[in-house]
C-alpha positions, -999 to +999 in steps of 0.1 A: -916-834-580-894-820-562-868-818-588-893-808-614-901-781-587-864-768-582-860-766-620-893-750-624-876-724-596-843-721-614-861-716-648-880-691-634-853-672-621-832-677-646-857-661-672-865-634-649-830-621-644-826-622-683-857-603-683-843-578-663-811-577-677-826-570-709-851-546-703-827-524-683-827-490-689-796-472-706-775-456-678-785-418-673-759-390-687-749-384-649-743-421-647-721-424-680-704-392-665-693-409-635-685-441-649-661-422-672-646-396-642-639-429-624-624-444-653-603-411-659-591-413-622-577-444-628-559-439-653-545-405-641-537-425-610-520-455-633-502-428-653-490-408-623-476-441-609-458-451-640-444-414-645-432-414-610-409-445-612-397-434-647-390-398-631-373-415-600-351-443-630-342-412-646-332-388-619-308-420-605-297-424-641-287-383-645-275-388-608-249-409-620-241-393-653-237-358-635-212-375-611-194-386-642-194-357-663-186-336-632-157-359-620-144-351-657-150-316-660-130-314-627-100-332-644-103-312-675-107-281-656-073-288-637-052-301-670-064-267-683-055-245-650-023-263-650-016-255-687-027-220-687-006-211-652+026-227-675+019-207-704+009-176-682+047-180-666+066-185-700+044-155-713+053-135-683+089-145-684+088-139-721+077-102-715+099-098-688+130-105-713+115-079-741+108-051-714+144-057-705+156-061-741+139-025-751+148-004-719+181-019-730+180-009-764+167+025-751+197+029-729+221+025-756+202+046-781+205+075-751+240+069-742+249+071-779+233+105-783+251+119-749+287+102-762+280+121-797+271+154-783+238+147-800+217+152-766+225+179-740+217+206-720+240+225-740+235+211-776+208+200-791+208+179-826+173+176-833+176+158-871+207+136-857+179+122-829+151+119-853+164+099-877+180+076-851+147+074-832+130+067-865+162+034-875+156+026-840+140-008-833+121+005-802+083-004-795+059+017-818+043+035-783+078+040-775+093+052-803+061+076-803+064+094-770+105+097-776+095+121-807+070+137-789+095+148-765+122+151-789+093+179-803+089+193-774+127+205-769+128+216-801+097+240-796+107+252-762+144+248-756+144+259-725+130+228-711+160+212-723+167+197-686+132+186-677+129+172-711+159+152-714+153+135-677+117+127-696+136+114-722+159+093-698+131+081-675+109+067-705+140+049-725+155+035-697+117+025-680+126+042-643 
């Protein structure tokens, strides 16, 4: 009888549990929202943790790449600076040579005018000086400035001494 009684109690308990389970009321909207909020909070926490790990990994990878890139850029910048310095030095030397050559040409032109008697305080051969200026290989800017001074002498012969000095300074780059 005790077995039957225990078995009857177990069956009754199972039946009562099943009855309560099947007749359990649907959760209220507030309970559903609370459950959804808890699930969403858990999902957000999991996503945040995962994102933090991925961000940490990305930062480590980016740091490694940035270090390698910075080293490469520094090497390239050093090489470029050296190359630019070499080119600048070479260009400065060439410019110096060109200035010296132009000053030499100007000096030769001026000397020929004086020796030929085309330019001195007592005589002035406008046509001869202009022809030799036009045929010269002087730089255009230098040639234009010299032509202006020669034209000034033609227009104001009384300034010839001053203008000869300007022309001398221009053509010898003093």
